[in-house]
BADO-252755 format. One line per field, with one value per residue (C-alpha): residue number from 1; x, y, z. Coordinates in steps of 0.1 Angstrom, whole numbers. Example, Ala and Ser with C-alpha at 12.3 -4.5 7.8 and 13.67 -1.06 7.14 Angstrom:
2
pos: c(1:2)
X: c(123:137)
Y: c(-45:-11)
Z: c(78:71)
//
This chain:
469
pos: c(1:2:3:4:5:6:7:8:9:10:11:12:13:14:15:16:17:18:19:20:21:22:23:24:25:26:27:28:29:30:31:32:33:34:35:36:37:38:39:40:41:42:43:44:45:46:47:48:49:50:51:52:53:54:55:56:57:58:59:60:61:62:63:64:65:66:67:68:69:70:71:72:73:74:75:76:77:78:79:80:81:82:83:84:85:86:87:88:89:90:91:92:93:94:95:96:97:98:99:100:101:102:103:104:105:106:107:108:109:110:111:112:113:114:115:116:117:118:119:120:121:122:123:124:125:126:127:128:129:130:131:132:133:134:135:136:137:138:139:140:141:142:143:144:145:146:147:148:149:150:151:152:153:154:155:156:157:158:159:160:161:162:163:164:165:166:167:168:169:170:171:172:173:174:175:176:177:178:179:180:181:182:183:184:185:186:187:188:189:190:191:192:193:194:195:196:197:198:199:200:201:202:203:204:205:206:207:208:209:210:211:212:213:214:215:216:217:218:219:220:221:222:223:224:225:226:227:228:229:230:231:232:233:234:235:236:237:238:239:240:241:242:243:244:245:246:247:248:249:250:251:252:253:254:255:256:257:258:259:260:261:262:263:264:265:266:267:268:269:270:271:272:273:274:275:276:277:278:279:280:281:282:283:284:285:286:287:288:289:290:291:292:293:294:295:296:297:298:299:300:301:302:303:304:305:306:307:308:309:310:311:312:313:314:315:316:317:318:319:320:321:322:323:324:325:326:327:328:329:330:331:332:333:334:335:336:337:338:339:340:341:342:343:344:345:346:347:348:349:350:351:352:353:354:355:356:357:358:359:360:361:362:363:364:365:366:367:368:369:370:371:372:373:374:375:376:377:378:379:380:381:382:383:384:385:386:387:388:389:390:391:392:393:394:395:396:397:398:399:400:401:402:403:404:405:406:407:408:409:410:411:412:413:414:415:416:417:418:419:420:421:422:423:424:425:426:427:428:429:430:431:432:433:434:435:436:437:438:439:440:441:442:443:444:445:446:447:448:449:450:451:452:453:454:455:456:457:458:459:460:461:462:463:464:465:466:467:468:469)
X: c(-471:-438:-423:-431:-416:-385:-381:-387:-361:-337:-341:-335:-303:-290:-298:-280:-249:-249:-251:-224:-198:-207:-199:-166:-156:-155:-123:-87:-88:-77:-86:-122:-144:-176:-208:-212:-179:-156:-121:-124:-125:-89:-75:-56:-64:-36:-11:-25:10:12:-22:-14:21:4:-19:9:30:0:-13:14:11:-26:-52:-83:-92:-127:-127:-157:-156:-132:-97:-72:-36:-6:25:49:72:67:29:30:48:22:-6:7:30:20:-17:-13:-43:-66:-52:-49:-82:-89:-121:-151:-159:-176:-158:-124:-130:-145:-117:-85:-86:-85:-116:-133:-116:-92:-54:-31:-36:-73:-85:-94:-98:-87:-84:-59:-39:-37:-28:-1:14:14:29:58:64:67:90:112:112:124:154:144:177:197:216:186:165:194:197:161:164:193:179:150:113:118:83:72:98:93:56:52:85:95:107:100:128:136:117:87:82:50:26:47:51:14:7:29:12:-22:-12:0:-33:-52:-33:-37:-74:-77:-60:-84:-115:-119:-155:-145:-136:-172:-185:-163:-176:-212:-217:-254:-244:-228:-263:-281:-287:-262:-246:-235:-217:-196:-188:-180:-191:-169:-138:-148:-154:-120:-102:-122:-98:-68:-85:-95:-61:-44:-68:-63:-25:-26:-51:-32:1:-13:-31:0:21:-4:-11:12:19:9:8:33:59:85:73:96:77:52:21:31:40:7:-12:6:-7:-43:-53:-46:-62:-98:-87:-62:-81:-77:-93:-70:-41:-50:-55:-21:-3:-20:-11:25:29:12:32:65:69:55:72:107:108:98:122:150:139:143:177:189:180:194:227:230:227:251:281:303:279:277:315:318:292:310:343:329:314:347:366:344:329:352:341:339:309:276:270:252:235:265:285:262:283:313:293:282:280:258:235:233:225:196:181:186:171:140:137:142:123:94:71:39:15:-8:-6:-35:-60:-65:-96:-98:-115:-125:-123:-86:-67:-34:-14:-43:-67:-96:-101:-136:-141:-145:-123:-101:-64:-34:1:15:48:54:54:76:103:106:98:110:134:159:169:190:185:160:156:192:203:230:236:264:239:232:268:279:311:331:325:316:280:247:231:203:182:180:175:147:128:132:99:89:71:53:55:34:13:1:36:43:46:70:95:123:121:121:152:170:159:170:204:213:196:214:249:248:236:264:289:284:272:280:248:248:228:233:253:233:205:189:173:137:127:91:70:40:9:-7:-11:24:49:67:95:90:104:139:168:201:236:246:282:295:321)
Y: c(-62:-80:-67:-31:-37:-52:-23:2:-15:-18:19:28:7:23:58:49:36:67:90:70:73:109:113:93:118:146:132:127:97:63:26:22:15:-6:9:7:-12:11:-5:-25:-58:-51:-37:-59:-42:-61:-46:-13:-3:-32:-24:13:6:-12:17:42:28:33:67:92:122:123:97:84:50:44:26:29:67:86:86:107:94:117:98:124:145:178:172:165:198:217:201:199:229:255:247:234:251:232:198:201:185:149:132:136:99:79:46:62:82:53:28:48:74:76:99:114:145:147:148:156:130:130:164:193:231:253:223:206:239:243:207:205:239:231:196:209:238:214:190:219:232:198:199:180:171:184:165:163:145:123:110:100:83:62:47:29:33:64:76:67:89:118:118:106:114:79:47:11:-11:-42:-64:-41:-38:-59:-30:-14:-47:-54:-20:-27:-61:-45:-18:-45:-64:-32:-27:-64:-63:-33:-53:-82:-61:-53:-43:-16:5:0:13:43:50:45:53:44:8:7:14:-15:-49:-76:-54:-30:-59:-66:-29:-17:-39:-68:-46:-29:-63:-77:-45:-38:-55:-38:-4:-7:-18:10:36:22:24:60:71:54:69:104:102:89:117:144:128:150:177:213:238:261:233:231:204:174:158:164:156:181:208:204:205:237:253:241:271:296:279:265:238:223:199:164:145:162:154:117:119:136:110:81:96:101:68:48:66:68:34:15:32:37:2:-14:7:-5:-41:-37:-21:-53:-74:-50:-45:-83:-89:-61:-68:-44:-15:-25:-25:8:23:8:21:56:53:41:69:97:84:55:26:42:65:64:85:119:141:165:137:139:166:143:112:116:79:73:101:85:51:66:82:50:29:50:49:11:0:22:9:29:12:42:75:90:105:142:158:189:219:234:227:227:222:203:197:209:183:194:177:186:198:170:145:121:125:103:114:81:83:46:48:79:63:31:45:82:83:104:72:51:13:20:-16:-17:-7:19:45:60:73:102:113:141:140:160:131:156:166:150:153:179:167:132:143:166:137:113:121:92:117:133:170:201:212:176:161:139:160:135:137:154:128:99:112:114:79:64:80:71:37:27:40:27:-7:-13:3:-26:-55:-73:-88:-114:-143:-177:-203:-213:-188:-167:-136:-132:-97:-105:-85:-94:-79:-50:-13:-10:-31:-53:-79:-115:-129:-143:-155:-138:-141:-113:-109:-84:-61)
Z: c(-326:-319:-351:-341:-306:-322:-346:-318:-296:-324:-331:-295:-295:-327:-312:-280:-298:-320:-290:-271:-299:-304:-267:-272:-299:-274:-260:-274:-296:-282:-284:-295:-264:-262:-249:-211:-204:-224:-227:-194:-213:-225:-193:-168:-135:-119:-143:-155:-167:-191:-207:-210:-224:-253:-260:-254:-282:-306:-293:-286:-263:-253:-257:-238:-224:-211:-177:-184:-178:-200:-185:-204:-205:-210:-218:-233:-211:-230:-230:-193:-187:-208:-187:-152:-151:-177:-171:-136:-120:-144:-132:-94:-83:-74:-86:-63:-63:-36:-43:-43:-11:8:-1:-5:22:60:58:28:15:44:44:15:-12:-20:-7:-29:-30:-1:23:0:-4:34:41:15:24:61:56:34:58:88:70:60:96:108:85:53:38:68:95:119:93:83:118:118:84:94:126:109:115:94:87:122:138:115:120:156:172:183:168:177:191:171:196:196:158:157:153:126:107:110:95:65:60:61:36:12:16:8:-24:-33:-27:-51:-78:-72:-78:-115:-111:-87:-118:-131:-97:-100:-134:-125:-88:-89:-94:-59:-44:-62:-46:-56:-83:-55:-38:-69:-77:-42:-13:-22:-22:11:27:16:26:58:81:65:66:102:113:93:108:143:139:128:155:182:173:168:202:219:205:216:250:270:245:250:222:240:240:213:188:182:153:125:146:174:149:131:165:173:141:145:166:139:108:105:80:104:125:140:111:86:109:109:71:65:87:69:35:44:61:32:5:24:38:8:-21:-6:9:-24:-44:-21:-25:-63:-56:-38:-68:-94:-76:-69:-106:-116:-93:-112:-105:-69:-65:-82:-58:-28:-39:-41:-7:8:-10:2:35:45:67:102:97:79:48:52:27:27:10:-21:-38:-39:-48:-84:-91:-60:-72:-106:-90:-71:-103:-124:-96:-95:-133:-136:-105:-118:-91:-96:-121:-123:-105:-85:-109:-114:-128:-150:-134:-168:-205:-214:-247:-245:-277:-297:-281:-260:-226:-212:-177:-151:-170:-151:-162:-156:-161:-172:-153:-157:-195:-194:-173:-194:-229:-230:-261:-242:-223:-247:-242:-214:-205:-193:-158:-165:-138:-159:-184:-160:-157:-180:-201:-174:-150:-123:-130:-139:-173:-167:-196:-181:-145:-156:-172:-143:-127:-104:-81:-110:-116:-110:-80:-73:-73:-43:-12:3:-26:-6:23:-2:-19:14:23:-10:-11:25:24:-8:2:37:27:2:25:49:28:-5:-19:-47:-61:-46:-67:-97:-89:-116:-101:-111:-121:-130:-105:-84:-101:-83:-81:-67:-86:-60:-66:-58:-25:-32:-10:-18:-5:19:31:57:40)
//
């Protein structure tokens, strides 16, 4: 009897394993996964980019890691263009996933980042239109960028005074806690792969509940901050009035479109605030370290600023055309800082063939921007910080082939909606900082470029020497 049960159980196991690897064969080849857990045993969730870099060097172009669900990685620029631009409509959706929607969004399927379908189209189009109307890249936007509290003023129409910045700083701290708690929850990926696990006693705690508990305070404070600022901005605003910020302009358009409502407005503000303040701030923190180490590059940038702008006024975007080295510095900073460990996942809307490899409908897809920026062969000696690489032989223009491949905001229809604002912030933030300050290491100090592990790659806290120029 026991022998029969053993043989029966063994037969079921063999059949299950056979079916599993037959299922695996439906996807572009990658590292061999294990049943149920996929490749999770070899993935460092605190440093996705490091794990994927190892696989990227072995599997070029398109490959699949199982986390434990199949997650296709695209790590070649031309392949990325074929997928996200030439076949862009097949890659515009986000996964419909309970764990993701409950932990990474203000409200499920609201806002710009994680919404889908007609709602996403309307939210993105409206957001970009409003930002253009408010002078993205023009003088009116530059004035907002330079006074600080950048995102707060663009979205809500006011900025905090230095003595009143506690709510803003608390928001930033809670956002960082949220990202850190994500990195501390490796079993969250298992819950995303098998949503039923999140409903089970005990197991549900480790695959979703634990993360929600750790992040609950951060999520509540982030949500409260957004709601309070939106409500404050709309308190005395009437739709007939001329809007002075994003929130008021969005409110004005709510009457003419059913997809524009208060929850989506909250969601859009949360998306822009989270993406804008976090990524730009961290990129500029890396800038401080990189330019402190490379004093010659810092001096060259400062000399260009003094030559074009002088010392008596702040740089403006109109100066860009005369500041080729500053533009090159911004591009090289984004490439080397390379702060996104893994982009927001997309999901295929139908079966699609990329580079001769079939990706089934409903598959999660990641454009591995991090790998591209640090491994694309078009960048010679990519580990070195060399802004000059972007400057053409004539010394007056940028090398188009390098600029095109510097894609920190991704490409295609799901590229970051805040890209234009971020470029303004980085150019003005970088040039104005080194216009006024000389930053260097302290005597005997070796600057540490090893990052803090997490979904966003942040530098370690370090004390540098800052001198007024």
